[in-house]
C-alpha positions in Angstrom: -56.0 137.2 111.2 -55.5 138.6 107.7 -57.8 142.1 109.0 -54.7 141.9 112.0 -52.2 141.9 110.1 -53.4 144.8 107.4 -54.0 146.8 110.7 -50.4 146.1 112.1 -48.9 147.4 108.8 -50.9 150.6 109.1 -49.7 151.2 112.5 -46.2 150.7 111.2 -46.9 153.2 108.5 -48.7 155.6 110.1 -46.3 157.3 112.2 -43.8 158.0 108.8 -47.2 159.1 106.8 -48.2 161.7 110.0 -44.5 163.1 110.2 -44.8 163.6 106.5 -47.9 165.1 106.3 -46.9 167.5 109.0 -43.6 168.4 107.0 -45.6 169.1 103.8 -49.0 170.9 105.0 -47.8 172.9 107.6 -45.3 175.0 106.0 -47.8 175.1 103.0 -50.7 176.1 104.8 -48.9 178.9 106.5 -47.6 180.1 103.4 -51.2 179.9 101.8 -52.4 182.2 104.8 -49.5 184.4 105.2 -49.9 185.3 101.4 -53.3 186.6 101.9 -52.4 189.2 104.7 -50.1 191.9 104.2 -47.3 190.9 106.3 -44.3 193.0 106.9 -41.4 191.4 109.5 -40.4 195.4 110.6 -44.0 195.5 111.8 -45.4 192.2 112.8 -48.3 193.0 114.5 -49.8 195.3 111.9 -50.9 192.3 109.1 -54.3 193.4 107.8 -56.2 190.8 105.5 -54.7 191.9 102.1 -57.0 189.4 99.5 -55.3 188.3 96.5 -53.2 192.1 96.4 -50.0 190.3 97.1 -50.3 188.3 94.3 -51.1 191.0 92.0 -48.0 193.2 93.1 -46.0 190.2 92.3 -47.2 189.1 88.8 -47.1 192.7 88.0 -43.6 193.3 89.5 -40.9 193.6 86.9 -38.5 192.0 89.7 -40.4 188.7 89.4 -40.4 189.0 85.9 -36.7 189.3 85.6 -36.0 186.6 88.1 -37.9 184.0 86.2 -36.4 184.7 83.0 -33.2 184.3 84.4 -34.6 181.2 86.2 -35.5 179.7 82.8 -32.5 180.6 81.3 -30.2 179.2 83.8 -32.2 175.8 84.2 -32.6 175.1 80.5 -29.0 176.5 79.3 -27.4 174.2 82.0 -29.6 171.2 81.4 -28.6 171.5 77.6 -24.8 171.8 78.5 -24.8 168.7 80.8 -26.9 166.4 78.4 -24.8 166.9 75.6 -21.6 166.9 77.9 -23.0 163.7 79.9 -23.9 162.0 76.5 -20.5 162.4 75.0 -18.8 161.2 78.1 -20.9 158.2 78.8 -20.7 157.5 74.8 -16.7 157.5 75.5 -16.6 155.4 78.7 -18.2 152.8 76.6 -15.5 152.7 74.2 -12.9 152.5 77.2 -11.5 149.0 78.3 -8.8 149.9 80.7 -9.1 152.1 84.3 -12.6 152.5 83.4 -13.7 152.2 87.3 -10.9 154.8 88.1 -12.2 157.3 85.1 -15.9 156.8 86.4 -15.0 157.8 90.1 -13.1 160.9 88.9 -15.7 162.0 86.9 -18.1 161.5 89.8 -16.2 163.7 92.2 -17.8 167.2 91.4 -21.1 165.6 92.1 -20.1 164.7 95.6 -19.3 168.3 96.4 -21.7 170.5 98.2 -23.2 173.1 95.9 -22.0 175.9 98.7 -18.2 174.5 98.7 -18.5 174.4 95.0 -19.4 178.4 95.0 -16.7 179.3 96.9 -13.9 177.0 95.4 -14.9 178.6 92.0 -15.2 182.2 93.1 -11.7 182.0 94.2 -10.7 180.4 91.0 -12.7 183.2 89.2 -11.2 185.9 91.2 -10.1 188.7 88.7 -6.6 189.4 90.4 -6.1 186.3 92.1 -7.7 183.7 90.6 -6.0 180.6 88.5 -8.2 181.0 85.6 -7.2 184.7 85.1 -3.6 183.6 85.7 -3.9 180.7 83.1 -5.3 182.9 80.5 -2.8 185.5 81.1 -0.1 182.9 79.9 -1.6 183.4 76.9 -1.8 186.9 76.4 -5.4 187.4 77.2 -6.4 190.0 79.8 -8.0 189.7 83.4 -11.9 189.1 82.8 -14.3 189.8 85.8 -16.3 186.5 85.0 -18.6 187.3 87.9 -18.8 191.5 87.8 -20.1 192.0 84.0 -23.5 191.1 83.2 -22.5 189.3 79.7 -20.3 186.4 81.6 -22.1 186.3 85.0 -24.7 184.0 84.0 -22.8 181.5 81.2 -20.1 181.4 84.0 -23.1 180.1 86.6 -24.2 177.8 84.0 -20.8 176.2 83.1 -20.3 175.8 87.0 -23.3 173.8 87.2 -22.7 171.9 84.5 -19.7 170.8 85.7 -21.2 169.7 89.3 -23.9 167.8 87.5 -22.8 166.7 84.3 -22.0 163.3 85.8 -25.3 163.0 87.2 -26.6 162.7 83.4 -23.2 160.9 82.4 -23.7 157.9 84.7 -27.5 157.4 84.0 -26.7 157.6 80.4 -23.6 155.4 80.5 -25.9 152.9 82.3 -28.6 153.1 79.6 -26.0 152.5 77.1 -24.3 149.6 78.6 -27.7 147.8 78.6 -28.4 148.4 75.2 -28.5 145.1 73.0 -25.6 144.4 71.3 -27.3 142.6 68.4 -29.0 146.3 66.9 -25.3 147.7 66.5 -24.1 144.6 64.6 -27.2 144.7 62.4 -26.3 148.4 62.0 -22.7 147.5 61.4 -23.7 145.1 58.6 -25.9 147.7 57.0 -22.9 150.0 56.6 -23.7 152.5 59.1 -20.7 154.5 60.7 -20.5 155.8 63.9 -22.6 158.7 63.9 -25.4 156.7 62.2 -25.1 154.4 65.0 -25.4 157.1 67.4 -28.5 158.8 65.5 -30.6 156.0 64.7 -29.6 153.4 66.8 -28.4 154.6 70.5 -30.5 158.1 70.8 -33.8 156.6 70.2 -33.2 153.8 72.4 -31.7 155.9 75.1 -35.2 158.1 74.9 -36.7 157.1 77.9 -33.6 157.5 79.8 -32.5 160.8 78.6 -36.2 162.1 79.3 -35.8 161.0 83.0 -32.4 162.3 83.2 -33.5 166.3 81.8 -36.4 165.8 83.9 -35.0 165.2 87.2 -32.4 168.1 86.5 -34.6 170.6 85.1 -36.7 170.0 88.4 -33.6 170.8 90.5 -32.3 173.5 88.9 -35.3 175.6 88.6 -34.8 175.6 92.7 -30.9 177.0 92.3 -30.4 178.9 95.2 -27.0 177.9 96.6 -24.7 178.5 93.9 -26.3 182.2 93.0 -25.8 182.9 96.9 -22.5 181.8 97.3 -21.2 183.4 94.2 -22.9 186.6 92.9 -26.1 187.3 95.4 -27.9 187.7 92.0 -25.7 190.3 90.8 -23.9 192.1 88.9 -27.5 194.4 88.6 -30.2 191.3 88.6 -28.6 189.6 85.9 -28.2 186.7 87.9 -31.0 186.8 90.4 -32.9 183.2 89.9 -36.5 183.0 91.4 -35.3 181.4 94.9 -32.6 184.2 95.6 -35.7 187.1 94.4 -37.9 184.9 97.0 -35.3 185.2 99.7 -34.7 189.0 98.8 -38.3 190.0 99.1 -38.5 187.7 102.5 -35.6 188.8 104.4 -34.2 192.0 102.9 -37.2 194.0 101.8 -38.8 191.9 105.1 -42.4 191.5 103.4 -43.5 187.6 104.0 -46.9 188.4 102.4 -45.3 189.0 99.1 -42.7 186.1 99.4 -45.1 183.8 100.5 -47.6 184.8 97.4 -44.6 184.7 94.9 -43.4 181.2 96.4 -46.9 180.1 95.8 -47.1 181.4 92.1 -43.8 179.7 91.3 -45.1 176.4 92.7 -48.1 176.6 90.2 -45.4 177.3 87.4 -43.1 174.4 88.4 -45.9 171.9 88.7 -47.3 172.9 85.2 -43.7 172.2 83.5 -43.2 169.1 85.9 -47.0 167.8 84.6 -45.8 168.5 80.6 -42.5 166.5 81.4 -44.2 163.5 83.1 -46.8 163.3 80.4 -44.5 163.3 77.7 -42.7 160.9 79.6 -45.7 158.7 80.0 -46.3 159.0 76.4 -43.0 157.4 75.3 -43.5 153.8 74.5 
C-alpha cells in the first residue's frame, strides 16, 4: 500500500517535472549547440562547425566587456540605492502608528507596474522639452537637461528609476524583519543609554543581517538580467553607455543576426551569474 501511494504521488508530480525539464533543458541544449556553430540569420543554411571561436570572439570583444562593466555598475549601484532607501523607509514605518497600511500601499505602488510601463512613464517625464521634470527644474532656474541623452547622466538616471520601482520590495522585506525583532533587546539598549543611531548600528542591523542578505541577493540576481527598462528608455545609448549585457545579446542576435555569438555570450554570462549567485548563497549559509 505504501509503495502504491508513493507511486501515485510520482504520477501526479511527473508531468510537472517533465514540463519543467523540457522548458529548461531544450533552450539550454539548443544554445550550447548553436554556440559551437557559425550561425548567422541572414544565411541560415550555411552553419559550419565553428568550435570555440564564438567564445573566443566574445571574450575578446570590447562590446561584451563594456556591457559587462555597464551591467555591474547598473546592478550594484541600483541595489545599493534600494538598500539604503528601503532600510530608511522601513525604519520610519516602524515609528508610524496612524495610516500605516495606507502609506505602505502607496509606497508599494511602483512595484506593481510593469518595467515597460515604467520606462514609458519616465521617458515622457524626462523629455528634454515636454517632460515635467525639466519643467519643475526650470521653475527654480535650472536649464533643461537631456537626462537620457548624455553619457554622464543616462546610466545614473536608469539606476534611479530602477531604485524608484524596486525600493518597495526591499522596504517591505526589511519592515517585516524589523517588526519581528524582540522588543526586549531594544529596551535593554535604551536602558544602557544607546541613542537611535547606536540602536540601529549595534542592534537593528546585526539582527537584520539574514533578511538584508536575502533581499540584496534576490534584487541583485534580478537586476543582472536588466533588459526591459533599457530597451524602453535608451536602447543602450547614448553610444553604449547604458548597454547592459541582456541588451547586448539582443543586439548581437537580432541586429548583427549572429546567433552563434549571441548564444556563446549568453552561456558565458550564465557562468558569471552562477559564480556571483553561488558566492552570495555561500555567504548566506555562513550567517549564523
